[in-house]
N, C-alpha and C positions, 0 to 999 in steps of 0.2 A: 080236444080243443087245440088249435095250432098255437105254437109259441108266439107270444106278443112281441111286437117291435118295441124294444126298450127305449126309454127316453135317454138321449145322449146329449152331453154337454157339447155345444158347438166349439168350445175351445179345444176339445179333444179331436173333433173332426178336422178343424183347421190345422191342428198340429200334425195329424195323419196325412194331410195333403202336402206337407213339406217334403222335400226330397233330400236324400243323402245324409240325413241326421239319424242318429240312433233313436232319439225320442220320437221321430216321425215313424220309424219302422215299428217301434213298440206300440205306438198309438194305432197304426194300421192293423197290426196283429190283433190288438184288443177289439177293434171294430169288426174284423173278420170273424173272430171267435164269438162275439156277441150277436152278430147278425146272420151267421151262416144258417142256423136252424129256422129263423123266421123267413129268410129269403127262400130257403128250400121249400118250406110249407106254402109260401106264396106261389111258387112255381108249380108245386103239386096241385094247388087249388085251381090252376089254369088247365088241368087235365092231363098233365104229363105223367108218364110212368115213373116209378121209383128211380130206375136207372137213368132215364133221360133227365129227370129233375136233378139228380145228383150231378150229372155231367154239366147241365146248364148252369147250375148254381156255382160249380167250380169254375166254369168258363167266365161267368159273370164277375166273380171275385178276381180272377186273373186279369180280366180286362180293366177292372177298377184299379188294380194295383199297377199294372205295367203300362197302362195308357193314361195314368194320372187322372182317373175318373172323378176324384174328389175335388179337382181344381175348379169345377163349375158349381160346387156346393156353396150356397150363399145363405147365411142365417137370416138375411132380410126377406128371403122368399118363403120362409116357413120352416116347418119341422124337418129334421134330418130324415126321419122315417118316411115322410112324404117324398122327399128327394130320392130316397133309396127305392121306394116302390115305383115311382115314375121311371127311374133308371132301369129297373128290372123289366118293366113293361116295354120300354123302348128296346132293350136288349133282346127280349123275346120276339118282338116284331121284326127286328133286323135279322134274327136267326131264321124266322119263318120265311122272310123275303129271300134270304140266301138259299134256303133248302128248296124253295119252289121256283127259283129263277130258271128260265130256259137256258140251256147250254148252247154253245155255238151251233148255229143251224136251226135251233128251235124245233127239231123234229121234221123240218121241211125237206123235201127232196132237193138235193143239190144238183145244179147243172152248170155247165161251163158256158161262159159268155164268148169264149173263143171257139168259133166254128171253123174246123179245118176245111170244110167244103167251100166256105166263103173265101178263104185265103187262096184256095186252088183256082177259083173263078177269077179272082183279081189277077193272079199271075198269068192266067191264060189270055186275058184281055190285052 
């Protein structure tokens, strides 16, 4: 059975969303420790391999920390675990989009719009 998403006090989440404070850092560390396994299990349940799920979970928490992902968490909108699962789903969708985006050129044959023969004709006229 996958680890359950624990009930979290919103006061702790809001404290973790603060920046530059020792208490905010401690609260964020606690949330990461508490939710790493449930998030990892959530990602694995989406069909990712063990290694990919570990990498994606780590990337998700890095994004949550360094991009201040908890800033949009709002107690009025529901439970923290619902916010977290929706955030992971969005993160995974964005990762999928990035990995399947066509690169420059999109696999199409590249041709030049500059035709040297046309330039020669213009200069001969």
